[in-house]
Wavefront OBJ file of the C-alpha trace (Angstrom):
o trace
v 0.000 0.000 0.000
v 1.286 3.500 -0.933
v 1.632 5.779 2.060
v -0.316 9.049 2.086
v 2.938 11.000 2.619
v 4.421 9.488 -0.532
v 1.319 10.371 -2.578
v 1.387 13.908 -1.207
v 5.015 14.392 -2.181
v 4.327 13.121 -5.696
v 1.339 15.484 -6.092
v 3.448 18.397 -4.823
v 6.188 17.536 -7.330
v 3.632 17.333 -10.161
v 2.094 20.700 -9.190
v 5.553 22.291 -9.174
v 6.287 20.880 -12.616
v 2.983 22.152 -14.033
v 3.499 25.594 -12.488
v 6.920 25.777 -14.122
v 5.676 24.542 -17.531
v 2.407 26.483 -17.799
v 3.296 29.489 -15.614
v 0.362 28.755 -13.348
v 0.058 28.995 -9.583
v -1.374 25.655 -8.480
v -1.053 25.538 -4.689
v -2.472 24.052 -1.519
v -5.344 25.952 0.107
v -3.323 26.565 3.290
v -0.748 28.444 1.175
v -3.315 30.998 0.003
v -4.381 34.259 1.573
v -8.005 33.459 2.400
v -8.899 36.739 4.145
v -11.900 38.269 2.350
v -11.774 42.044 2.624
v -14.845 44.132 1.814
v -15.645 47.716 0.886
v -18.546 48.742 3.149
v -21.179 51.181 1.961
v -22.836 53.812 4.150
v -25.967 51.670 4.278
v -25.932 49.297 7.244
v -28.736 47.221 5.664
v -26.881 46.779 2.353
v -23.707 45.814 4.213
v -25.713 43.286 6.218
v -27.236 41.792 3.040
v -23.736 41.584 1.430
v -22.228 40.114 4.632
v -20.031 43.163 5.184
v -19.904 45.029 1.888
v -18.645 44.659 -1.683
v -16.027 41.838 -1.876
v -12.508 43.119 -2.622
v -10.668 41.562 -5.571
v -13.888 40.239 -7.121
v -16.304 41.301 -9.873
v -19.723 42.486 -8.665
v -22.716 43.498 -10.765
v -25.438 46.015 -9.925
v -28.471 45.581 -12.183
v -32.144 46.484 -12.327
v -34.583 48.971 -13.889
v -33.628 52.599 -14.431
v -33.706 55.076 -11.514
v -33.365 52.459 -8.782
v -30.137 53.637 -7.100
v -27.493 51.566 -8.924
v -25.216 54.490 -9.834
v -25.596 56.104 -6.401
v -24.602 52.867 -4.666
v -21.566 52.511 -6.947
v -20.567 56.128 -6.240
v -21.014 55.475 -2.534
v -18.598 52.526 -2.841
v -16.093 54.865 -4.518
v -16.449 57.417 -1.702
v -15.970 54.752 0.972
v -13.041 53.105 -0.852
v -11.184 56.438 -0.758
v -11.294 56.302 3.042
v -9.627 52.889 3.203
v -6.007 51.807 2.831
v -5.822 49.771 -0.373
v -3.320 47.326 1.171
v -5.037 46.200 4.381
v -8.535 47.608 3.614
v -8.976 49.223 7.004
v -9.895 52.915 7.553
v -6.879 55.184 6.981
v -8.068 57.570 9.689
v -8.620 54.715 12.151
v -11.738 53.637 14.049
v -13.935 56.544 15.177
v -16.383 56.305 18.092
v -19.254 58.800 17.451
v -20.402 58.551 21.060
v -17.041 59.430 22.591
v -16.354 61.716 19.596
v -12.776 60.498 19.256
v -10.713 57.879 17.457
v -10.381 54.645 19.402
v -7.593 53.557 17.082
v -5.708 55.904 14.764
v -4.353 54.898 11.355
v -4.823 51.740 9.301
v -3.613 48.328 10.466
v -0.610 48.107 8.127
v 0.478 51.691 8.815
v 1.084 52.527 5.139
v -2.194 54.414 4.505
v -1.892 53.504 0.846
v -4.040 55.591 -1.526
v -6.836 53.712 -3.340
v -6.444 53.912 -7.120
v -9.907 54.152 -8.716
v -10.942 54.091 -12.406
v -14.490 55.271 -13.175
v -15.878 54.554 -16.665
v -18.705 57.032 -17.211
v -20.210 55.517 -20.366
v -23.683 56.976 -19.708
v -22.310 60.539 -19.324
v -24.156 60.765 -16.019
v -21.307 62.007 -13.790
v -22.268 65.026 -11.710
v -19.390 66.371 -9.642
v -21.559 68.256 -7.146
v -23.834 65.271 -6.501
v -20.847 62.919 -6.238
v -19.113 65.212 -3.770
v -22.119 66.123 -1.606
v -24.264 62.978 -1.773
v -21.794 60.131 -2.296
v -19.070 61.886 -0.223
v -16.423 61.433 -2.958
v -13.251 63.523 -2.800
v -13.195 64.592 -6.460
v -9.883 66.478 -6.085
v -7.729 63.397 -5.551
v -5.280 62.387 -8.257
v -6.027 58.740 -7.506
v -9.517 59.115 -9.051
v -9.344 58.517 -12.813
v -12.178 59.053 -15.323
v -12.743 57.574 -18.743
v -15.479 57.983 -21.337
v -14.719 55.482 -24.102
v -16.359 56.005 -27.484
v -16.599 52.311 -28.374
v -17.019 48.981 -26.626
v -13.612 47.847 -27.918
v -11.869 50.818 -26.254
v -13.542 50.051 -22.932
v -12.582 46.357 -23.071
v -8.931 47.000 -23.963
v -8.298 49.816 -21.459
v -9.901 47.882 -18.577
v -7.902 44.791 -19.542
v -4.669 46.856 -19.427
v -5.593 48.326 -16.027
v -6.356 44.901 -14.544
v -3.137 43.309 -15.830
v -1.060 46.209 -14.479
v -1.939 45.189 -10.908
v -1.803 48.865 -9.863
v -5.532 49.664 -9.912
v -7.709 48.961 -6.847
v -11.284 49.694 -7.948
v -12.909 49.833 -11.399
v -16.511 51.023 -11.906
v -18.274 50.589 -15.279
v -21.460 52.666 -15.655
v -23.017 51.053 -17.552
v -22.678 47.908 -19.625
v -25.952 48.555 -21.447
v -24.653 51.898 -22.795
v -21.645 50.372 -24.575
v -21.767 50.652 -28.377
v -19.613 48.631 -30.805
v -17.501 50.736 -33.203
v -19.239 49.088 -36.140
v -22.621 50.262 -34.835
v -21.440 53.844 -34.310
v -19.755 54.194 -37.700
v -22.552 52.638 -39.767
v -25.658 54.421 -40.967
v -28.672 54.331 -38.653
v -30.571 52.410 -41.329
v -28.083 49.529 -41.188
v -28.632 47.028 -38.404
v -25.895 45.432 -36.318
v -27.683 42.541 -34.630
v -26.048 40.899 -31.591
v -22.694 42.677 -31.998
v -22.771 44.211 -28.528
v -23.568 40.887 -26.849
v -20.674 39.193 -28.680
v -18.213 41.915 -27.679
v -19.350 42.016 -24.058
v -19.120 38.230 -23.812
v -15.571 38.570 -25.152
v -14.923 41.265 -22.528
v -15.879 38.911 -19.706
v -13.502 36.258 -21.036
v -10.657 38.782 -21.440
v -11.151 40.293 -17.984
v -11.478 36.868 -16.373
v -8.205 35.844 -18.033
v -6.538 38.986 -16.673
v -7.761 38.139 -13.162
v -6.373 34.599 -13.566
v -2.989 36.000 -14.637
v -2.776 38.179 -11.520
v -3.746 35.165 -9.384
v -0.968 33.058 -10.930
v 1.581 35.845 -10.480
v 0.546 36.334 -6.864
v -0.452 39.949 -7.477
v -3.364 41.847 -5.964
v -6.586 41.689 -7.996
v -8.737 44.834 -8.386
v -12.320 45.158 -7.256
v -14.728 45.670 -10.155
v -18.294 47.002 -10.047
v -20.228 46.679 -13.304
v -23.623 48.396 -13.632
v -26.191 46.934 -16.010
v -29.814 47.596 -16.915
v -32.796 45.301 -17.252
v -33.681 44.616 -20.843
v -37.180 45.150 -22.194
v -37.482 42.029 -24.311
v -38.677 42.825 -27.815
v -41.348 40.741 -29.461
v -42.564 38.849 -26.390
v -46.235 39.778 -26.346
v -49.883 38.765 -26.784
v -52.339 39.778 -29.526
v -54.815 42.508 -28.466
v -57.801 40.139 -28.200
v -56.137 37.921 -25.551
v -58.064 38.167 -22.280
v -56.370 39.005 -18.961
v -57.903 37.956 -15.622
v -58.535 41.037 -13.448
v -58.543 41.020 -9.639
v -62.354 41.474 -9.584
v -62.846 38.220 -11.517
v -63.642 39.833 -14.869
v -61.592 39.236 -18.014
v -60.444 42.207 -20.111
v -58.731 42.315 -23.504
v -55.024 43.095 -23.133
v -55.317 45.476 -26.117
v -57.903 47.542 -24.221
v -55.735 47.621 -21.069
v -52.702 48.799 -23.082
v -54.506 51.326 -25.338
v -56.311 52.988 -22.428
v -53.407 52.505 -19.992
v -55.949 51.177 -17.531
v -54.880 51.537 -13.892
v -56.193 48.116 -12.858
v -55.174 45.214 -10.674
v -54.714 41.792 -12.254
v -54.465 38.364 -10.673
v -50.838 37.312 -10.267
v -48.983 34.320 -8.824
v -46.533 34.852 -5.952
v -43.884 32.153 -6.440
v -42.303 32.610 -2.998
v -45.568 32.292 -1.053
v -47.290 29.962 -3.548
v -50.480 32.050 -3.608
v -52.524 33.996 -6.133
v -52.930 37.678 -5.300
v -53.996 40.965 -6.954
v -51.170 43.174 -8.259
v -51.128 46.549 -10.015
v -50.307 47.016 -13.681
v -47.366 49.467 -13.753
v -46.384 49.348 -17.448
v -48.206 49.235 -20.786
v -46.391 48.254 -23.998
v -47.152 48.028 -27.724
v -44.361 46.671 -29.887
v -45.396 46.621 -33.519
v -46.610 43.523 -35.318
v -45.544 39.887 -35.305
v -44.796 37.810 -38.398
v -46.365 34.771 -36.763
v -47.681 33.616 -33.400
v -48.236 30.351 -31.563
v -51.682 28.920 -30.811
v -51.800 26.314 -28.051
v -54.519 24.622 -26.052
v -54.661 23.175 -22.537
v -57.330 21.139 -20.825
v -59.935 23.034 -18.830
v -62.440 25.929 -19.136
v -66.175 25.686 -19.782
v -65.705 24.539 -23.390
v -63.255 21.811 -22.347
v -60.001 23.614 -23.133
v -58.112 26.869 -22.664
v -56.878 28.480 -25.886
v -53.934 30.919 -25.790
v -52.194 32.837 -28.590
v -48.862 34.608 -28.111
v -45.462 35.283 -29.678
v -43.196 32.243 -29.659
v -40.734 33.675 -27.097
v -43.341 34.384 -24.418
v -42.628 32.573 -21.139
v -45.044 30.444 -19.127
v -44.676 28.732 -15.754
v -43.911 25.014 -16.095
v -42.989 22.332 -13.566
v -39.322 23.029 -14.448
v -39.649 26.833 -14.150
v -40.235 29.598 -16.695
v -39.936 28.443 -20.316
v -40.637 30.067 -23.690
v -43.624 28.525 -25.455
v -41.424 27.580 -28.425
v -39.459 25.286 -26.054
v -42.561 23.670 -24.520
v -43.644 20.490 -26.288
v -47.085 18.902 -26.567
v -47.650 16.813 -23.427
v -45.707 19.176 -21.149
v -47.599 20.952 -18.386
v -48.179 24.676 -17.807
v -49.237 26.326 -14.534
v -52.883 27.417 -14.221
v -55.133 28.751 -11.449
v -57.757 26.353 -10.156
v -60.426 26.548 -7.465
v -60.336 24.105 -4.547
v -62.969 23.974 -1.816
v -62.933 20.323 -0.722
v -61.658 19.987 2.828
v -61.486 16.554 4.511
v -65.132 16.756 5.617
v -66.413 17.553 2.124
v -64.205 14.876 0.552
v -65.804 12.278 2.842
v -69.236 13.693 2.113
v -68.603 13.628 -1.645
v -67.450 9.990 -1.519
v -70.720 9.023 0.181
v -72.743 10.997 -2.368
v -70.973 9.380 -5.310
v -71.527 5.869 -3.917
v -75.196 6.845 -3.722
v -77.360 8.720 -6.243
v -75.016 11.582 -7.148
v -72.898 11.886 -10.284
v -69.666 13.756 -11.090
v -69.603 15.352 -14.518
v -66.049 15.993 -15.686
v -65.242 18.516 -18.393
v -63.986 17.268 -21.722
v -60.165 16.818 -21.717
v -60.059 18.068 -18.106
v -59.768 16.766 -14.514
v -62.187 19.505 -13.437
v -65.688 18.437 -12.590
v -68.862 19.239 -10.687
v -70.981 17.078 -8.375
v -74.703 16.799 -9.203
v -77.406 15.951 -6.645
v -80.846 14.768 -7.804
v -83.702 13.776 -5.480
v -87.460 13.325 -5.645
v -89.803 15.977 -4.238
v -90.301 14.389 -0.794
v -86.516 14.337 -0.289
v -86.215 18.024 -1.227
v -85.043 19.230 2.211
v -82.346 16.541 2.229
v -81.115 17.727 -1.196
v -81.121 21.373 -0.059
v -79.036 20.426 2.986
v -76.522 18.723 0.698
v -76.350 21.815 -1.502
v -75.838 24.137 1.502
v -72.708 22.203 2.477
v -71.169 23.344 -0.843
v -72.541 26.899 -0.557
v -74.975 26.516 -3.456
v -78.769 26.537 -3.796
v -80.879 23.597 -4.897
v -83.480 24.124 -7.639
v -86.826 22.459 -8.225
v -87.501 21.234 -11.780
v -90.846 21.117 -13.597
v -91.238 17.426 -12.663
v -90.847 18.472 -8.994
v -87.422 16.842 -8.711
v -84.860 18.798 -6.695
v -81.344 19.181 -8.106
v -78.086 21.064 -7.466
v -74.680 21.314 -9.165
v -71.504 22.257 -7.286
v -68.897 24.641 -8.690
v -66.177 23.334 -10.977
v -63.031 22.143 -9.197
v -60.106 19.789 -9.752
v -60.716 18.398 -6.268
v -62.989 15.597 -7.469
v -60.203 13.881 -9.404
v -59.395 11.675 -6.376
v -62.732 9.893 -6.936
v -61.786 8.458 -10.332
v -61.162 5.153 -8.556
v -64.935 4.570 -8.584
v -66.257 2.831 -11.697
v -69.913 3.734 -12.065
v -72.575 3.475 -14.795
v -76.180 2.944 -13.658
v -74.728 2.027 -10.298
v -71.380 1.443 -8.631
v -69.454 -1.387 -10.329
v -66.142 -1.285 -8.488
v -64.224 0.811 -5.943
v -60.435 1.065 -5.770
v -58.676 -0.243 -2.651
v -57.435 3.295 -1.911
v -61.010 4.648 -1.759
v -62.273 1.649 0.231
v -59.735 2.604 2.906
v -61.302 6.102 2.988
v -64.803 4.787 3.806
v -66.048 6.178 7.142
v -69.314 6.126 9.094
v -70.451 9.370 7.416
v -69.648 7.969 3.955
v -71.851 4.915 4.582
v -74.577 7.087 6.191
v -74.882 9.294 3.070
v -74.750 6.222 0.816
v -77.523 4.602 2.877
v -79.757 7.704 2.737
v -79.368 7.768 -1.061
v -79.632 4.040 -1.908
v -80.740 2.418 1.345
v -84.018 0.937 2.529
v -85.507 0.222 5.963
v -88.156 -2.471 6.350
v -89.569 -5.222 8.606
v -92.104 -5.196 11.452
v -90.418 -4.361 14.713
v -92.221 -7.096 16.593
v -90.909 -9.715 14.202
v -87.539 -8.312 13.248
v -86.595 -6.337 16.372
v -84.585 -3.474 14.932
v -85.805 -4.038 11.400
v -83.808 -4.734 8.272
v -81.467 -2.168 6.713
v -80.200 -2.635 3.194
v -78.107 -0.763 0.606
v -78.707 -1.606 -3.025
v -75.607 -2.590 -5.036
v -77.059 -4.630 -7.878
v -74.144 -4.395 -10.332
v -71.221 -4.204 -7.886
v -68.510 -6.832 -8.378
v -68.370 -9.501 -5.672
v -64.692 -8.823 -4.838
v -65.502 -5.166 -4.181
v -68.545 -6.135 -2.069
v -66.426 -8.406 0.148
v -63.807 -5.665 0.730
v -66.468 -3.018 1.455
v -68.316 -5.315 3.896
v -65.059 -6.024 5.726
v -64.347 -2.289 5.979
v -67.854 -1.590 7.350
v -67.366 -4.213 10.052
v -63.950 -2.742 10.945
v -65.414 0.735 11.597
v -68.166 -0.669 13.845
v -71.155 -0.672 11.473
v -72.014 -4.290 12.106
v -71.465 -7.265 9.813
v -73.639 -7.026 6.696
v -74.865 -9.949 4.674
v -73.790 -9.613 1.043
v -75.500 -11.034 -1.986
v -74.293 -10.349 -5.528
v -76.974 -8.716 -7.638
v -78.756 -7.409 -4.515
v -76.441 -5.541 -2.104
v -75.717 -5.305 1.623
v -78.207 -6.279 4.380
v -78.170 -5.858 8.176
v -80.595 -7.826 10.400
v -81.241 -8.053 14.144
v -78.357 -6.969 16.359
v -76.243 -6.070 13.323
v -79.036 -3.714 12.220
v -79.019 -2.111 15.676
v -75.229 -1.501 15.519
v -75.569 -0.062 12.035
v -78.393 2.368 12.911
v -76.801 3.554 16.167
v -73.584 4.471 14.329
v -75.115 6.274 11.348
v -78.042 7.949 13.175
v -76.271 11.274 13.850
v -75.713 11.731 10.090
v -79.305 10.930 9.056
v -81.090 14.127 8.018
v -84.600 14.718 9.550
v -86.039 14.501 6.031
v -84.646 10.926 5.789
v -85.544 9.866 9.351
v -87.981 7.258 8.026
v -84.973 5.073 7.118
v -84.068 4.333 10.764
v -85.951 3.540 14.002
v -87.571 6.472 15.783
v -85.657 5.862 19.040
v -82.199 6.207 17.492
v -79.898 9.222 18.279
v -80.965 12.408 16.542
v -79.326 14.251 13.663
v -76.140 16.068 14.784
v -73.636 17.056 12.081
v -71.185 19.946 12.504
v -70.360 21.276 9.038
v -67.051 23.193 8.733
v -67.173 26.673 7.199
v -67.096 26.679 3.406
v -63.884 28.198 2.007
v -62.742 28.551 -1.578
v -59.008 28.495 -2.218
v -57.174 29.184 -5.455
v -54.401 26.666 -6.019
v -51.630 26.151 -8.543
v -52.274 23.256 -10.915
v -50.344 22.076 -13.965
v -52.256 21.168 -17.139
v -50.980 19.410 -20.273
v -50.743 21.116 -23.652
v -52.557 18.890 -26.124
v -52.379 21.097 -29.227
v -49.803 23.565 -30.522
v -49.538 25.228 -33.944
v -48.254 28.393 -35.590
v -50.731 31.089 -36.564
v -50.558 33.762 -39.250
v -53.360 36.213 -40.043
v -53.730 38.561 -43.001
v -55.554 40.970 -40.693
v -52.721 43.144 -39.369
v -54.645 44.111 -36.219
v -54.737 40.464 -35.085
v -50.914 40.282 -35.190
v -50.311 43.385 -33.070
v -48.085 42.772 -30.021
v -49.183 43.969 -26.557
v -47.804 43.355 -23.079
v -48.108 44.767 -19.571
v -45.746 44.980 -16.608
v -47.035 43.812 -13.225
v -45.463 44.993 -9.975
v -43.462 42.614 -7.770
v -44.474 39.203 -9.177
v -43.910 40.060 -12.859
v -46.604 37.674 -14.090
v -50.338 37.690 -14.767
v -53.126 35.307 -15.757
v -54.416 35.056 -19.327
v -57.329 33.110 -20.732
v -58.996 31.325 -17.875
v -56.110 31.231 -15.426
v -52.933 30.428 -17.426
v -49.856 31.952 -15.722
v -47.811 34.069 -18.164
v -44.656 36.079 -17.440
v -44.679 39.792 -18.141
v -41.439 39.639 -20.070
v -41.002 43.401 -19.729
v -39.066 43.751 -16.511
v -37.911 40.127 -16.600
v -35.062 40.009 -14.033
v -33.285 37.202 -15.889
v -32.599 39.247 -19.031
v -29.782 41.803 -19.123
v -28.011 43.396 -22.089
v -24.587 42.020 -22.884
v -25.062 38.297 -23.383
v -25.010 35.306 -21.060
v -21.287 35.449 -20.133
v -21.900 37.891 -17.289
v -23.803 35.235 -15.334
v -20.708 33.083 -14.868
v -17.857 35.472 -13.971
v -19.354 37.709 -11.283
v -18.916 36.864 -7.604
v -21.874 38.950 -6.454
v -25.011 40.205 -8.236
v -27.172 42.892 -6.637
v -30.626 43.357 -8.173
v -32.147 46.753 -7.460
v -35.926 46.844 -7.474
v -38.183 49.578 -8.752
v -39.664 51.843 -6.094
v -43.465 51.638 -6.023
v -43.676 55.408 -5.703
v -41.945 58.159 -7.638
v -40.810 59.638 -4.322
v -41.362 58.126 -0.916
v -41.791 61.392 0.976
v -42.436 65.038 0.221
v -42.255 68.183 2.312
v -44.247 71.199 1.117
v -44.639 69.436 -2.231
v -40.862 69.014 -2.646
v -39.505 65.416 -2.651
v -37.086 64.903 0.225
v -36.175 61.212 0.182
v -36.667 58.111 -1.930
v -36.414 54.401 -1.229
v -33.620 52.232 -2.592
v -33.960 48.491 -2.195
v -33.154 45.170 -3.760
v -31.845 41.670 -3.316
v -28.487 39.887 -3.437
v -29.361 37.370 -6.161
v -25.882 35.826 -6.301
v -23.082 35.769 -3.739
v -20.132 33.371 -3.989
v -18.492 34.878 -0.911
v -21.398 34.572 1.556
v -25.125 33.856 1.794
v -27.206 34.989 -1.194
v -30.907 35.940 -1.506
v -30.673 38.565 1.271
v -32.864 41.649 0.800
v -32.147 45.262 1.760
v -33.888 48.633 1.773
v -32.859 52.124 2.828
v -33.953 55.712 2.230
v -31.768 58.252 0.436
v -32.207 61.950 1.213
v -32.356 63.914 -2.053
v -32.914 67.292 -0.387
v -32.224 68.841 2.995
v -34.997 68.530 5.608
v -35.742 68.104 9.316
v -36.635 64.657 10.689
v -37.519 64.238 14.391
v -35.351 67.259 15.146
v -32.400 65.932 13.156
v -30.897 67.944 10.310
v -30.914 65.543 7.343
v -28.657 66.609 4.489
v -28.667 65.686 0.813
v -27.120 62.234 0.370
v -27.735 61.049 3.945
v -28.994 57.511 4.381
v -31.985 56.791 6.626
v -32.781 53.242 7.748
v -34.191 53.575 11.252
v -37.179 51.258 10.848
v -35.099 48.661 9.006
v -32.549 48.692 11.844
v -35.312 48.126 14.408
v -36.520 45.055 12.453
v -32.968 43.737 12.177
v -32.372 44.276 15.896
v -35.533 42.329 16.685
v -34.444 39.533 14.313
v -31.105 39.073 16.093
v -32.437 39.381 19.633
v -31.106 42.864 20.388
v -34.725 43.895 20.937
v -36.718 41.146 22.607
v -39.922 40.432 24.443
v -40.279 41.435 28.078
v -41.032 38.864 30.779
v -44.795 39.317 30.358
v -44.496 38.338 26.676
v -46.349 41.449 25.526
v -44.011 44.401 25.978
v -40.654 44.890 24.217
v -37.312 45.157 25.953
v -34.267 47.077 24.697
v -31.296 47.284 27.031
v -32.808 47.844 30.510
v -35.965 49.594 29.329
v -39.381 48.181 28.542
v -41.643 49.530 25.789
v -45.312 48.934 25.149
v -44.999 48.859 21.328
v -42.188 48.387 18.817
v -42.895 51.905 17.558
v -41.985 53.191 21.051
v -38.552 51.582 20.689
v -38.222 53.360 17.345
v -39.073 56.740 18.894
v -36.579 56.142 21.713
v -33.765 55.355 19.260
v -34.498 58.227 16.856
v -34.838 60.941 19.516
v -31.640 59.874 21.307
v -28.615 61.737 19.939
v -26.523 58.572 19.650
v -29.402 56.095 19.625
v -28.895 54.917 16.047
v -25.123 54.472 16.462
v -25.595 52.537 19.707
v -28.212 50.302 18.051
v -25.827 49.567 15.160
v -23.070 48.643 17.611
v -25.477 46.346 19.498
v -26.486 44.626 16.237
v -22.844 44.137 15.228
v -22.099 42.669 18.644
v -24.986 40.226 18.162
v -23.684 39.335 14.684
v -20.239 38.524 16.091
v -21.836 36.012 18.440
v -23.865 34.444 15.596
v -22.102 31.464 14.086
v -21.083 31.965 10.449
v -21.796 35.706 10.312
v -19.083 37.939 8.795
v -17.965 40.771 11.033
v -19.031 44.142 9.630
v -16.641 47.106 9.995
l 1 2 3 4 5 6 7 8 9 10 11 12 13 14 15 16 17 18 19 20 21 22 23 24 25 26 27 28 29 30 31 32 33 34 35 36 37 38 39 40 41 42 43 44 45 46 47 48 49 50 51 52 53 54 55 56 57 58 59 60 61 62 63 64 65 66 67 68 69 70 71 72 73 74 75 76 77 78 79 80 81 82 83 84 85 86 87 88 89 90 91 92 93 94 95 96 97 98 99 100 101 102 103 104 105 106 107 108 109 110 111 112 113 114 115 116 117 118 119 120 121 122 123 124 125 126 127 128 129 130 131 132 133 134 135 136 137 138 139 140 141 142 143 144 145 146 147 148 149 150 151 152 153 154 155 156 157 158 159 160 161 162 163 164 165 166 167 168 169 170 171 172 173 174 175 176 177 178 179 180 181 182 183 184 185 186 187 188 189 190 191 192 193 194 195 196 197 198 199 200 201 202 203 204 205 206 207 208 209 210 211 212 213 214 215 216 217 218 219 220 221 222 223 224 225 226 227 228 229 230 231 232 233 234 235 236 237 238 239 240 241 242 243 244 245 246 247 248 249 250 251 252 253 254 255 256 257 258 259 260 261 262 263 264 265 266 267 268 269 270 271 272 273 274 275 276 277 278 279 280 281 282 283 284 285 286 287 288 289 290 291 292 293 294 295 296 297 298 299 300 301 302 303 304 305 306 307 308 309 310 311 312 313 314 315 316 317 318 319 320 321 322 323 324 325 326 327 328 329 330 331 332 333 334 335 336 337 338 339 340 341 342 343 344 345 346 347 348 349 350 351 352 353 354 355 356 357 358 359 360 361 362 363 364 365 366 367 368 369 370 371 372 373 374 375 376 377 378 379 380 381 382 383 384 385 386 387 388 389 390 391 392 393 394 395 396 397 398 399 400 401 402 403 404 405 406 407 408 409 410 411 412 413 414 415 416 417 418 419 420 421 422 423 424 425 426 427 428 429 430 431 432 433 434 435 436 437 438 439 440 441 442 443 444 445 446 447 448 449 450 451 452 453 454 455 456 457 458 459 460 461 462 463 464 465 466 467 468 469 470 471 472 473 474 475 476 477 478 479 480 481 482 483 484 485 486 487 488 489 490 491 492 493 494 495 496 497 498 499 500 501 502 503 504 505 506 507 508 509 510 511 512 513 514 515 516 517 518 519 520 521 522 523 524 525 526 527 528 529 530 531 532 533 534 535 536 537 538 539 540 541 542 543 544 545 546 547 548 549 550 551 552 553 554 555 556 557 558 559 560 561 562 563 564 565 566 567 568 569 570 571 572 573 574 575 576 577 578 579 580 581 582 583 584 585 586 587 588 589 590 591 592 593 594 595 596 597 598 599 600 601 602 603 604 605 606 607 608 609 610 611 612 613 614 615 616 617 618 619 620 621 622 623 624 625 626 627 628 629 630 631 632 633 634 635 636 637 638 639 640 641 642 643 644 645 646 647 648 649 650 651 652 653 654 655 656 657 658 659 660 661 662 663 664 665 666 667 668 669 670 671 672 673 674 675 676 677 678 679 680 681 682 683 684 685 686 687 688 689 690 691 692 693 694 695 696 697 698 699 700 701 702 703 704 705 706 707 708 709 710 711 712 713 714 715 716 717 718 719 720 721 722 723 724 725 726 727 728 729 730 731 732 733 734 735 736 737 738
């Protein structure tokens, strides 16, 4: 056997040989510098979401819709980076205590106070020196701050590549990737199209920059931090024709063309993927995008006519069991998410099973698992039928022949009963459904198909019977055994007749089912049996996610130009809405998965920050003048810490007074968010009585009282931040925030 030490020495020798041959830097993990430095922002909540700040020596991407705070956050990173030593990434001025109003520790840890070299690529021509100086706190006079405004994509790629490979730059900001234009596109006439050129060049840029980072790694040099800003793309050509119906929150269906043309301020039904619920959401964008050459027609099972028919452009996305997919990639037989109604709780499922074994029928829609239960009784059983209908929140109707009938609402919930084979009567029952038979099931079955006969003097408790003339003998034996198991007595079975209880067995049977026998059907049991006593749970309708198969798909072309017009809407938060009769479609405008610049960017970044659109133009106004706006988002990718963390903070865009504090332009406010975070990590907890809140040694009646106490205290916010950081240090796996 080869010793581990010998194998290790051979691997080390091989690594050394490869490093010498290929100029690489293959090493053991304990030989590497594993300290992850971070550039903190001025937002405590963003730092918390990023586990300390923007990772140093990595590529990070800020993306999202326009006017969501991406550039401000990047500028804020620049301003903060200037305050740090670029060697040890600790504050050059030292650690300042705002409470004691003095530096606890002066100077950076390494003592060199090395200047941070920053390159800012202002491709959007959005740089404003006054805003950068006052709001983002950037020292614009420093020689270490370099600006560039490249004319072409190629210039940007080459100059950034040179800066990275030099090893002398510390921070690079690109604002923004979406604004880059290939030289070919700029030089050509506006009538000539250059399709996909930018995506190809940007994909090349990622490969070039990644190679430059690898070279620095192999040479043991310091890698720069890179922040790339990108926009969300409005996908072209992903739309519906104007006649396609959209399901509104009030239950009505409106043509998408009407919603777009009138810019209707309506709420539509939308599916929340995180919570798994359907909810109303506002339409916040209306789009018309010319005319399509062709569209796709496809049909799913369901709807009143037996199927749902949808027409859309071939790139439109729908929710499948594997996630969001374009309709062109969805084959016949695959399933698409739809909204269905479910109202069958356990009680009503039992009740329905008894009804179906008796006189009731389930009528399923063509090509669909959806169905409705139908009750039908003669006139003297009318009250019994009305009671049945009330359990399903419907009203029974009397026909001209005096028969009483009722139909329940359509639902997919009845599909579990397909194990019953029934024609003019029950033929067979699956073993799974036989196991579900209960006393109430048999009681309803007996009231529908049962009979009570025999003189009491002769027969004692009379004879009870349930007709099952065409039921298979194997099924009858299993059902009889189940009835005996649940205490309904031992019935006599006879093929072609049914089940019969006599004497003491009849007594057991009647005593068990009596509480479920409706007063209208009391003639089917002895008068001295327990009286009717059924507690019916409250009727509730729930909308549930269901997946239906596509059974037809074809391309559609119309000579009528109006029928090929492309319309789409943008829905807040969930970015999807329901078309037809409940089919879940993505609003591809605002799709967070699509960004200009190709797919390469998804694989080279270490952290992606998605900024979300503020629901309001401005969050607060004073005397009609906007004073602050909300900036928020989510860490959608983080290779250096936990991802999927959300953040939100307020940015002051004008000077104003807040609880006696003088808030200046560019200040960050996150008092309420800090209170929530403090509660999450136990800094603010419940008092001994379980009702009041406790912070430090004080008790507060409401959480809002804690907020007031923190805000009105001169150093309350700083003390709260220090308490949260102390709690984070004690939490296992949390990165210490500077």
